[in-house]
PDB file of N, CA, C and O in Angstrom, chain B, residues numbered from 101:
ATOM      1  N   MET B 101    -122.333  -5.936  67.483  1.00  0.00           N
ATOM      2  CA  MET B 101    -121.727  -5.193  67.128  1.00  0.00           C
ATOM      3  C   MET B 101    -120.412  -4.355  68.016  1.00  0.00           C
ATOM      4  O   MET B 101    -120.654  -3.652  68.996  1.00  0.00           O
ATOM      5  N   PRO B 102    -119.455  -4.508  67.644  1.00  0.00           N
ATOM      6  CA  PRO B 102    -118.324  -3.705  68.900  1.00  0.00           C
ATOM      7  C   PRO B 102    -118.343  -2.661  68.366  1.00  0.00           C
ATOM      8  O   PRO B 102    -117.955  -2.611  67.199  1.00  0.00           O
ATOM      9  N   ASN B 103    -118.792  -1.489  69.017  1.00  0.00           N
ATOM     10  CA  ASN B 103    -118.280  -0.303  68.895  1.00  0.00           C
ATOM     11  C   ASN B 103    -116.008  -0.157  68.347  1.00  0.00           C
ATOM     12  O   ASN B 103    -114.970  -0.580  68.857  1.00  0.00           O
ATOM     13  N   ASP B 104    -116.467   0.910  66.753  1.00  0.00           N
ATOM     14  CA  ASP B 104    -115.185   0.858  66.465  1.00  0.00           C
ATOM     15  C   ASP B 104    -114.678   2.432  66.238  1.00  0.00           C
ATOM     16  O   ASP B 104    -113.737   2.576  65.458  1.00  0.00           O
ATOM     17  N   ALA B 105    -115.076   3.272  66.685  1.00  0.00           N
ATOM     18  CA  ALA B 105    -114.800   4.606  67.036  1.00  0.00           C
ATOM     19  C   ALA B 105    -114.099   4.779  67.688  1.00  0.00           C
ATOM     20  O   ALA B 105    -114.056   5.901  68.192  1.00  0.00           O
ATOM     21  N   CYS B 106    -113.260   3.909  68.018  1.00  0.00           N
ATOM     22  CA  CYS B 106    -112.049   4.525  68.935  1.00  0.00           C
ATOM     23  C   CYS B 106    -110.896   3.831  67.983  1.00  0.00           C
ATOM     24  O   CYS B 106    -109.879   4.524  68.007  1.00  0.00           O
ATOM     25  N   GLU B 107    -110.806   3.059  67.433  1.00  0.00           N
ATOM     26  CA  GLU B 107    -110.400   2.640  66.188  1.00  0.00           C
ATOM     27  C   GLU B 107    -109.738   3.684  65.047  1.00  0.00           C
ATOM     28  O   GLU B 107    -110.464   4.102  64.146  1.00  0.00           O
ATOM     29  N   PRO B 108    -108.255   4.106  65.132  1.00  0.00           N
ATOM     30  CA  PRO B 108    -108.179   4.846  63.807  1.00  0.00           C
ATOM     31  C   PRO B 108    -108.765   4.155  62.268  1.00  0.00           C
ATOM     32  O   PRO B 108    -108.598   2.974  61.961  1.00  0.00           O
ATOM     33  N   ARG B 109    -109.446   5.138  61.449  1.00  0.00           N
ATOM     34  CA  ARG B 109    -109.623   3.919  60.150  1.00  0.00           C
ATOM     35  C   ARG B 109    -108.517   3.470  59.390  1.00  0.00           C
ATOM     36  O   ARG B 109    -107.450   4.065  59.543  1.00  0.00           O
ATOM     37  N   ILE B 110    -108.565   2.811  58.838  1.00  0.00           N
ATOM     38  CA  ILE B 110    -107.348   1.816  57.942  1.00  0.00           C
ATOM     39  C   ILE B 110    -106.906   2.885  57.025  1.00  0.00           C
ATOM     40  O   ILE B 110    -105.733   3.256  57.081  1.00  0.00           O
ATOM     41  N   VAL B 111    -107.802   3.461  56.113  1.00  0.00           N
ATOM     42  CA  VAL B 111    -107.578   4.888  54.906  1.00  0.00           C
ATOM     43  C   VAL B 111    -108.685   6.087  55.224  1.00  0.00           C
ATOM     44  O   VAL B 111    -109.541   6.106  56.108  1.00  0.00           O
ATOM     45  N   LEU B 112    -108.381   7.084  54.209  1.00  0.00           N
ATOM     46  CA  LEU B 112    -108.450   7.849  54.445  1.00  0.00           C
ATOM     47  C   LEU B 112    -109.247   9.106  52.989  1.00  0.00           C
ATOM     48  O   LEU B 112    -109.032   9.114  51.777  1.00  0.00           O
ATOM     49  N   THR B 113    -109.851   9.697  53.560  1.00  0.00           N
ATOM     50  CA  THR B 113    -110.219  10.589  51.833  1.00  0.00           C
ATOM     51  C   THR B 113    -109.308  11.324  51.637  1.00  0.00           C
ATOM     52  O   THR B 113    -108.562  11.567  52.586  1.00  0.00           O
ATOM     53  N   VAL B 114    -109.124  11.763  50.694  1.00  0.00           N
ATOM     54  CA  VAL B 114    -108.138  12.627  50.020  1.00  0.00           C
ATOM     55  C   VAL B 114    -107.943  14.152  50.477  1.00  0.00           C
ATOM     56  O   VAL B 114    -107.076  14.880  49.994  1.00  0.00           O
ATOM     57  N   ALA B 115    -109.017  14.616  51.644  1.00  0.00           N
ATOM     58  CA  ALA B 115    -109.541  15.220  52.023  1.00  0.00           C
ATOM     59  C   ALA B 115    -108.543  15.608  53.491  1.00  0.00           C
ATOM     60  O   ALA B 115    -107.712  16.489  53.709  1.00  0.00           O
ATOM     61  N   GLU B 116    -109.007  14.662  54.188  1.00  0.00           N
ATOM     62  CA  GLU B 116    -108.596  13.968  55.511  1.00  0.00           C
ATOM     63  C   GLU B 116    -107.007  13.684  55.487  1.00  0.00           C
ATOM     64  O   GLU B 116    -106.134  13.857  56.338  1.00  0.00           O
ATOM     65  N   ALA B 117    -106.980  13.119  54.013  1.00  0.00           N
ATOM     66  CA  ALA B 117    -105.392  13.145  54.137  1.00  0.00           C
ATOM     67  C   ALA B 117    -103.703  14.307  54.228  1.00  0.00           C
ATOM     68  O   ALA B 117    -102.572  14.354  54.713  1.00  0.00           O
ATOM     69  N   ALA B 118    -104.851  15.179  53.204  1.00  0.00           N
ATOM     70  CA  ALA B 118    -104.105  16.651  53.190  1.00  0.00           C
ATOM     71  C   ALA B 118    -104.692  17.103  54.399  1.00  0.00           C
ATOM     72  O   ALA B 118    -104.018  18.105  54.638  1.00  0.00           O
ATOM     73  N   ARG B 119    -105.478  17.001  55.263  1.00  0.00           N
ATOM     74  CA  ARG B 119    -105.351  17.221  56.707  1.00  0.00           C
ATOM     75  C   ARG B 119    -104.149  16.879  57.466  1.00  0.00           C
ATOM     76  O   ARG B 119    -103.360  17.678  57.971  1.00  0.00           O
ATOM     77  N   VAL B 120    -104.092  15.474  57.490  1.00  0.00           N
ATOM     78  CA  VAL B 120    -103.257  15.058  58.302  1.00  0.00           C
ATOM     79  C   VAL B 120    -101.099  15.418  57.893  1.00  0.00           C
ATOM     80  O   VAL B 120    -100.049  15.368  58.533  1.00  0.00           O
ATOM     81  N   LEU B 121    -101.485  15.706  56.653  1.00  0.00           N
ATOM     82  CA  LEU B 121    -100.039  16.161  56.033  1.00  0.00           C
ATOM     83  C   LEU B 121    -100.009  17.585  56.374  1.00  0.00           C
ATOM     84  O   LEU B 121     -98.982  18.213  56.629  1.00  0.00           O
ATOM     85  N   GLY B 122    -101.404  18.134  56.362  1.00  0.00           N
ATOM     86  CA  GLY B 122    -101.201  19.437  56.392  1.00  0.00           C
ATOM     87  C   GLY B 122    -100.890  20.486  55.362  1.00  0.00           C
ATOM     88  O   GLY B 122    -100.850  21.712  55.259  1.00  0.00           O
ATOM     89  N   VAL B 123    -100.690  19.402  54.650  1.00  0.00           N
ATOM     90  CA  VAL B 123    -101.238  20.253  52.714  1.00  0.00           C
ATOM     91  C   VAL B 123    -102.781  20.212  52.768  1.00  0.00           C
ATOM     92  O   VAL B 123    -103.768  20.059  53.487  1.00  0.00           O
ATOM     93  N   GLY B 124    -102.143  20.546  51.035  1.00  0.00           N
ATOM     94  CA  GLY B 124    -103.889  20.966  50.368  1.00  0.00           C
ATOM     95  C   GLY B 124    -104.350  19.576  50.025  1.00  0.00           C
ATOM     96  O   GLY B 124    -103.840  18.603  50.579  1.00  0.00           O
ATOM     97  N   ARG B 125    -105.497  19.431  48.941  1.00  0.00           N
ATOM     98  CA  ARG B 125    -105.747  18.538  48.755  1.00  0.00           C
ATOM     99  C   ARG B 125    -105.383  18.432  47.222  1.00  0.00           C
ATOM    100  O   ARG B 125    -105.195  17.472  46.475  1.00  0.00           O
ATOM    101  N   ASN B 126    -105.369  19.204  47.126  1.00  0.00           N
ATOM    102  CA  ASN B 126    -104.232  19.581  45.046  1.00  0.00           C
ATOM    103  C   ASN B 126    -102.969  18.930  45.560  1.00  0.00           C
ATOM    104  O   ASN B 126    -102.502  18.050  44.837  1.00  0.00           O
ATOM    105  N   GLN B 127    -102.381  19.190  46.601  1.00  0.00           N
ATOM    106  CA  GLN B 127    -100.875  18.006  46.644  1.00  0.00           C
ATOM    107  C   GLN B 127    -101.086  16.356  46.357  1.00  0.00           C
ATOM    108  O   GLN B 127    -100.440  15.449  45.833  1.00  0.00           O
ATOM    109  N   VAL B 128    -102.511  16.546  47.085  1.00  0.00           N
ATOM    110  CA  VAL B 128    -102.026  14.931  47.708  1.00  0.00           C
ATOM    111  C   VAL B 128    -102.508  14.197  46.427  1.00  0.00           C
ATOM    112  O   VAL B 128    -101.870  13.254  45.958  1.00  0.00           O
ATOM    113  N   TYR B 129    -103.922  14.773  45.752  1.00  0.00           N
ATOM    114  CA  TYR B 129    -103.865  14.202  44.335  1.00  0.00           C
ATOM    115  C   TYR B 129    -102.499  14.298  43.549  1.00  0.00           C
ATOM    116  O   TYR B 129    -101.976  13.267  43.125  1.00  0.00           O
ATOM    117  N   ALA B 130    -101.896  15.588  43.344  1.00  0.00           N
ATOM    118  CA  ALA B 130    -100.485  15.637  42.483  1.00  0.00           C
ATOM    119  C   ALA B 130     -99.966  14.353  43.470  1.00  0.00           C
ATOM    120  O   ALA B 130    -100.015  13.241  42.945  1.00  0.00           O
ATOM    121  N   ALA B 131     -99.517  14.434  44.742  1.00  0.00           N
ATOM    122  CA  ALA B 131     -98.450  12.973  44.574  1.00  0.00           C
ATOM    123  C   ALA B 131     -99.035  11.726  44.181  1.00  0.00           C
ATOM    124  O   ALA B 131     -98.277  10.788  43.935  1.00  0.00           O
ATOM    125  N   VAL B 132    -100.587  11.545  44.065  1.00  0.00           N
ATOM    126  CA  VAL B 132    -101.113  11.029  43.718  1.00  0.00           C
ATOM    127  C   VAL B 132    -100.926  10.318  42.484  1.00  0.00           C
ATOM    128  O   VAL B 132    -101.021   9.111  42.264  1.00  0.00           O
ATOM    129  N   ARG B 133    -100.659  11.223  41.753  1.00  0.00           N
ATOM    130  CA  ARG B 133    -100.554  10.792  39.997  1.00  0.00           C
ATOM    131  C   ARG B 133     -99.205  10.579  39.794  1.00  0.00           C
ATOM    132  O   ARG B 133     -98.845   9.529  39.262  1.00  0.00           O
ATOM    133  N   ARG B 134     -98.444  11.374  40.119  1.00  0.00           N
ATOM    134  CA  ARG B 134     -96.957  11.235  40.221  1.00  0.00           C
ATOM    135  C   ARG B 134     -96.535   9.190  40.530  1.00  0.00           C
ATOM    136  O   ARG B 134     -95.850   8.445  39.829  1.00  0.00           O
ATOM    137  N   GLY B 135     -97.305   8.885  41.850  1.00  0.00           N
ATOM    138  CA  GLY B 135     -97.031   7.641  42.096  1.00  0.00           C
ATOM    139  C   GLY B 135     -96.487   7.485  43.549  1.00  0.00           C
ATOM    140  O   GLY B 135     -96.192   6.491  44.212  1.00  0.00           O
ATOM    141  N   GLU B 136     -96.459   8.931  43.830  1.00  0.00           N
ATOM    142  CA  GLU B 136     -95.159   8.918  44.668  1.00  0.00           C
ATOM    143  C   GLU B 136     -96.096   8.442  46.308  1.00  0.00           C
ATOM    144  O   GLU B 136     -95.433   8.085  47.282  1.00  0.00           O
ATOM    145  N   LEU B 137     -97.385   8.503  46.367  1.00  0.00           N
ATOM    146  CA  LEU B 137     -98.430   7.874  47.413  1.00  0.00           C
ATOM    147  C   LEU B 137    -100.020   6.962  46.710  1.00  0.00           C
ATOM    148  O   LEU B 137    -101.002   7.275  46.035  1.00  0.00           O
ATOM    149  N   PRO B 138     -99.476   5.733  47.373  1.00  0.00           N
ATOM    150  CA  PRO B 138    -100.512   4.676  46.811  1.00  0.00           C
ATOM    151  C   PRO B 138    -101.787   5.102  47.020  1.00  0.00           C
ATOM    152  O   PRO B 138    -102.163   5.907  47.872  1.00  0.00           O
ATOM    153  N   SER B 139    -102.624   4.361  45.968  1.00  0.00           N
ATOM    154  CA  SER B 139    -104.239   5.074  46.532  1.00  0.00           C
ATOM    155  C   SER B 139    -104.802   4.053  45.843  1.00  0.00           C
ATOM    156  O   SER B 139    -104.284   3.308  45.010  1.00  0.00           O
ATOM    157  N   LEU B 140    -106.552   4.105  46.507  1.00  0.00           N
ATOM    158  CA  LEU B 140    -107.437   2.869  46.499  1.00  0.00           C
ATOM    159  C   LEU B 140    -108.594   3.378  45.479  1.00  0.00           C
ATOM    160  O   LEU B 140    -108.839   4.422  46.085  1.00  0.00           O
ATOM    161  N   GLN B 141    -109.313   3.400  44.586  1.00  0.00           N
ATOM    162  CA  GLN B 141    -110.572   3.971  44.215  1.00  0.00           C
ATOM    163  C   GLN B 141    -111.219   3.311  44.207  1.00  0.00           C
ATOM    164  O   GLN B 141    -111.152   2.435  43.345  1.00  0.00           O
ATOM    165  N   VAL B 142    -112.185   3.311  45.097  1.00  0.00           N
ATOM    166  CA  VAL B 142    -113.647   2.765  45.425  1.00  0.00           C
ATOM    167  C   VAL B 142    -114.656   3.757  44.787  1.00  0.00           C
ATOM    168  O   VAL B 142    -114.783   4.922  45.165  1.00  0.00           O
ATOM    169  N   GLY B 143    -115.513   3.053  43.563  1.00  0.00           N
ATOM    170  CA  GLY B 143    -116.245   4.045  43.111  1.00  0.00           C
ATOM    171  C   GLY B 143    -115.480   5.327  42.532  1.00  0.00           C
ATOM    172  O   GLY B 143    -114.412   5.342  41.919  1.00  0.00           O
ATOM    173  N   ARG B 144    -116.662   6.855  43.039  1.00  0.00           N
ATOM    174  CA  ARG B 144    -115.320   7.849  42.744  1.00  0.00           C
ATOM    175  C   ARG B 144    -114.761   7.869  43.975  1.00  0.00           C
ATOM    176  O   ARG B 144    -114.142   6.830  43.744  1.00  0.00           O
ATOM    177  N   ARG B 145    -114.562   8.028  44.641  1.00  0.00           N
ATOM    178  CA  ARG B 145    -114.124   8.226  46.325  1.00  0.00           C
ATOM    179  C   ARG B 145    -112.386   7.658  45.548  1.00  0.00           C
ATOM    180  O   ARG B 145    -112.268   6.557  45.009  1.00  0.00           O
ATOM    181  N   LEU B 146    -111.595   8.344  45.626  1.00  0.00           N
ATOM    182  CA  LEU B 146    -109.889   8.127  46.034  1.00  0.00           C
ATOM    183  C   LEU B 146    -109.700   7.787  47.421  1.00  0.00           C
ATOM    184  O   LEU B 146    -110.508   8.394  48.125  1.00  0.00           O
ATOM    185  N   LEU B 147    -108.959   7.068  48.039  1.00  0.00           N
ATOM    186  CA  LEU B 147    -109.183   6.566  49.409  1.00  0.00           C
ATOM    187  C   LEU B 147    -107.039   6.683  49.590  1.00  0.00           C
ATOM    188  O   LEU B 147    -106.163   6.534  48.739  1.00  0.00           O
ATOM    189  N   ILE B 148    -106.985   6.917  50.678  1.00  0.00           N
ATOM    190  CA  ILE B 148    -105.038   6.683  50.988  1.00  0.00           C
ATOM    191  C   ILE B 148    -105.189   5.938  51.870  1.00  0.00           C
ATOM    192  O   ILE B 148    -106.237   5.966  52.516  1.00  0.00           O
ATOM    193  N   SER B 149    -104.074   4.955  52.187  1.00  0.00           N
ATOM    194  CA  SER B 149    -104.262   4.444  53.541  1.00  0.00           C
ATOM    195  C   SER B 149    -102.917   5.333  54.442  1.00  0.00           C
ATOM    196  O   SER B 149    -101.902   5.953  54.128  1.00  0.00           O
ATOM    197  N   ARG B 150    -103.760   4.879  55.939  1.00  0.00           N
ATOM    198  CA  ARG B 150    -102.702   5.674  56.633  1.00  0.00           C
ATOM    199  C   ARG B 150    -101.245   5.186  56.915  1.00  0.00           C
ATOM    200  O   ARG B 150    -100.362   5.872  57.429  1.00  0.00           O
ATOM    201  N   THR B 151    -101.103   3.496  56.369  1.00  0.00           N
ATOM    202  CA  THR B 151    -100.002   3.134  56.443  1.00  0.00           C
ATOM    203  C   THR B 151     -98.933   3.670  54.858  1.00  0.00           C
ATOM    204  O   THR B 151     -97.777   4.094  54.867  1.00  0.00           O
ATOM    205  N   ALA B 152     -99.508   3.527  54.100  1.00  0.00           N
ATOM    206  CA  ALA B 152     -98.704   4.709  53.319  1.00  0.00           C
ATOM    207  C   ALA B 152     -98.574   6.110  53.236  1.00  0.00           C
ATOM    208  O   ALA B 152     -97.842   6.545  52.348  1.00  0.00           O
ATOM    209  N   LEU B 153     -99.287   7.098  54.182  1.00  0.00           N
ATOM    210  CA  LEU B 153     -99.009   7.665  54.460  1.00  0.00           C
ATOM    211  C   LEU B 153     -97.939   8.595  55.722  1.00  0.00           C
ATOM    212  O   LEU B 153     -97.554   9.729  56.009  1.00  0.00           O
ATOM    213  N   GLU B 154     -97.852   7.250  56.122  1.00  0.00           N
ATOM    214  CA  GLU B 154     -96.899   7.339  56.942  1.00  0.00           C
ATOM    215  C   GLU B 154     -95.035   6.929  55.941  1.00  0.00           C
ATOM    216  O   GLU B 154     -93.915   7.400  56.136  1.00  0.00           O
ATOM    217  N   GLU B 155     -95.529   5.909  54.951  1.00  0.00           N
ATOM    218  CA  GLU B 155     -94.485   5.279  54.866  1.00  0.00           C
ATOM    219  C   GLU B 155     -93.834   6.764  53.882  1.00  0.00           C
ATOM    220  O   GLU B 155     -92.627   6.943  53.717  1.00  0.00           O
ATOM    221  N   LEU B 156     -94.752   7.559  53.408  1.00  0.00           N
ATOM    222  CA  LEU B 156     -94.340   8.925  52.779  1.00  0.00           C
ATOM    223  C   LEU B 156     -93.806   9.818  53.214  1.00  0.00           C
ATOM    224  O   LEU B 156     -93.032  10.417  52.467  1.00  0.00           O
ATOM    225  N   VAL B 157     -93.962  10.231  54.427  1.00  0.00           N
ATOM    226  CA  VAL B 157     -93.536  10.763  55.386  1.00  0.00           C
ATOM    227  C   VAL B 157     -92.197  10.216  55.810  1.00  0.00           C
ATOM    228  O   VAL B 157     -91.226  10.967  55.714  1.00  0.00           O
ATOM    229  N   ASP B 158     -92.029   8.945  56.285  1.00  0.00           N
ATOM    230  CA  ASP B 158     -90.751   8.545  56.693  1.00  0.00           C
ATOM    231  C   ASP B 158     -89.624   8.542  55.764  1.00  0.00           C
ATOM    232  O   ASP B 158     -88.453   8.627  56.132  1.00  0.00           O
ATOM    233  N   LEU B 159     -90.183   8.396  53.998  1.00  0.00           N
ATOM    234  CA  LEU B 159     -89.793   8.997  53.211  1.00  0.00           C
ATOM    235  C   LEU B 159     -88.750   9.502  52.703  1.00  0.00           C
ATOM    236  O   LEU B 159     -87.561   9.286  52.468  1.00  0.00           O
ATOM    237  N   GLN B 160     -89.919  10.562  52.564  1.00  0.00           N
ATOM    238  CA  GLN B 160     -89.449  12.507  52.513  1.00  0.00           C
ATOM    239  C   GLN B 160     -88.336  13.373  53.840  1.00  0.00           C
ATOM    240  O   GLN B 160     -87.639  14.388  53.832  1.00  0.00           O
ATOM    241  N   ALA B 161     -88.696  12.227  54.947  1.00  0.00           N
ATOM    242  CA  ALA B 161     -87.782  12.823  56.647  1.00  0.00           C
ATOM    243  C   ALA B 161     -86.414  12.403  56.241  1.00  0.00           C
ATOM    244  O   ALA B 161     -85.428  13.140  56.217  1.00  0.00           O
ATOM    245  N   GLY B 162     -86.457  11.086  55.912  1.00  0.00           N
ATOM    246  CA  GLY B 162     -84.913  10.305  55.529  1.00  0.00           C
ATOM    247  C   GLY B 162     -84.575   9.841  56.958  1.00  0.00           C
ATOM    248  O   GLY B 162     -85.400   9.435  57.776  1.00  0.00           O
ATOM    249  N   PRO B 163     -83.531   9.931  57.104  1.00  0.00           N
ATOM    250  CA  PRO B 163     -82.760   9.327  58.126  1.00  0.00           C
ATOM    251  C   PRO B 163     -83.190   9.959  59.230  1.00  0.00           C
ATOM    252  O   PRO B 163     -83.661  11.048  58.902  1.00  0.00           O
ATOM    253  N   CYS B 164     -83.245   9.774  60.411  1.00  0.00           N
ATOM    254  CA  CYS B 164     -82.899  10.199  62.048  1.00  0.00           C
ATOM    255  C   CYS B 164     -81.688  10.336  61.875  1.00  0.00           C
ATOM    256  O   CYS B 164     -80.821   9.566  61.461  1.00  0.00           O
ATOM    257  N   PRO B 165     -81.663  12.250  62.508  1.00  0.00           N
ATOM    258  CA  PRO B 165     -80.100  12.336  62.870  1.00  0.00           C
ATOM    259  C   PRO B 165     -78.852  11.421  63.329  1.00  0.00           C
ATOM    260  O   PRO B 165     -77.697  11.459  62.904  1.00  0.00           O
ATOM    261  N   ALA B 166     -79.337  10.703  64.183  1.00  0.00           N
ATOM    262  CA  ALA B 166     -78.582   9.933  64.867  1.00  0.00           C
ATOM    263  C   ALA B 166     -77.809   8.858  64.190  1.00  0.00           C
ATOM    264  O   ALA B 166     -76.721   8.339  64.440  1.00  0.00           O
ATOM    265  N   GLN B 167     -79.147   8.590  62.782  1.00  0.00           N
ATOM    266  CA  GLN B 167     -78.143   7.347  61.825  1.00  0.00           C
ATOM    267  C   GLN B 167     -77.011   7.921  60.387  1.00  0.00           C
ATOM    268  O   GLN B 167     -76.202   7.390  59.626  1.00  0.00           O
ATOM    269  N   ARG B 168     -77.614   9.401  60.645  1.00  0.00           N
ATOM    270  CA  ARG B 168     -76.411   9.859  59.686  1.00  0.00           C
ATOM    271  C   ARG B 168     -75.682  10.831  60.330  1.00  0.00           C
ATOM    272  O   ARG B 168     -75.212  11.661  59.552  1.00  0.00           O
ATOM    273  N   GLU B 169     -75.354  11.059  61.853  1.00  0.00           N
ATOM    274  CA  GLU B 169     -73.920  11.308  62.501  1.00  0.00           C
ATOM    275  C   GLU B 169     -73.433   9.915  62.979  1.00  0.00           C
ATOM    276  O   GLU B 169     -72.981   9.921  64.123  1.00  0.00           O
ATOM    277  N   GLY B 170     -73.435   8.731  62.340  1.00  0.00           N
ATOM    278  CA  GLY B 170     -72.581   7.155  62.201  1.00  0.00           C
ATOM    279  C   GLY B 170     -72.925   7.118  63.713  1.00  0.00           C
ATOM    280  O   GLY B 170     -71.920   7.199  64.419  1.00  0.00           O
ATOM    281  N   GLY B 171     -74.532   6.979  64.629  1.00  0.00           N
ATOM    282  CA  GLY B 171     -75.009   6.591  65.784  1.00  0.00           C
ATOM    283  C   GLY B 171     -74.675   7.242  66.409  1.00  0.00           C
ATOM    284  O   GLY B 171     -74.053   6.735  67.342  1.00  0.00           O
ATOM    285  N   GLU B 172     -74.789   8.720  66.430  1.00  0.00           N
ATOM    286  CA  GLU B 172     -73.892   9.210  67.460  1.00  0.00           C
ATOM    287  C   GLU B 172     -75.392  10.703  67.509  1.00  0.00           C
ATOM    288  O   GLU B 172     -74.991  11.750  67.001  1.00  0.00           O
ATOM    289  N   ALA B 173     -76.723  10.754  67.989  1.00  0.00           N
ATOM    290  CA  ALA B 173     -76.732  12.320  68.070  1.00  0.00           C
ATOM    291  C   ALA B 173     -75.970  13.263  68.370  1.00  0.00           C
ATOM    292  O   ALA B 173     -75.146  13.117  69.273  1.00  0.00           O
ATOM    293  N   SER B 174     -76.088  14.476  67.649  1.00  0.00           N
ATOM    294  CA  SER B 174     -74.673  15.631  67.608  1.00  0.00           C
ATOM    295  C   SER B 174     -76.686  16.487  68.492  1.00  0.00           C
ATOM    296  O   SER B 174     -77.903  16.316  68.426  1.00  0.00           O
ATOM    297  N   SER B 175     -75.767  17.242  69.089  1.00  0.00           N
ATOM    298  CA  SER B 175     -76.837  17.948  70.521  1.00  0.00           C
ATOM    299  C   SER B 175     -76.614  19.376  69.866  1.00  0.00           C
ATOM    300  O   SER B 175     -75.416  19.482  69.602  1.00  0.00           O
ATOM    301  N   VAL B 176     -77.111  20.176  69.612  1.00  0.00           N
ATOM    302  CA  VAL B 176     -76.445  22.160  69.273  1.00  0.00           C
ATOM    303  C   VAL B 176     -77.071  22.762  70.591  1.00  0.00           C
ATOM    304  O   VAL B 176     -78.053  22.582  71.312  1.00  0.00           O
ATOM    305  N   ARG B 177     -75.955  23.579  70.506  1.00  0.00           N
ATOM    306  CA  ARG B 177     -75.760  24.603  72.069  1.00  0.00           C
ATOM    307  C   ARG B 177     -75.639  26.080  71.415  1.00  0.00           C
ATOM    308  O   ARG B 177     -74.983  26.500  70.462  1.00  0.00           O
ATOM    309  N   GLY B 178     -76.128  26.415  71.905  1.00  0.00           N
ATOM    310  CA  GLY B 178     -76.531  28.020  72.445  1.00  0.00           C
ATOM    311  C   GLY B 178     -75.742  28.783  73.214  1.00  0.00           C
ATOM    312  O   GLY B 178     -76.109  29.909  73.549  1.00  0.00           O
TER     313      GLY B 178
END
């Protein structure tokens, strides 16, 4: 049996997802309830896919500055 310890898991527990996002568990549960974060229930465990987390972050972050500025990234000069 190969050692899968080096490969990241494709699903996370609510506590792990909260840690990755830097928020509390209650916020993750609330996002699941609102339908913002898809989840999978296995028995009593609620699991969140890494892909769903990445998509949530991408959606919340919006387009990158280069896309908002018509293709050119603006720089801040101080």
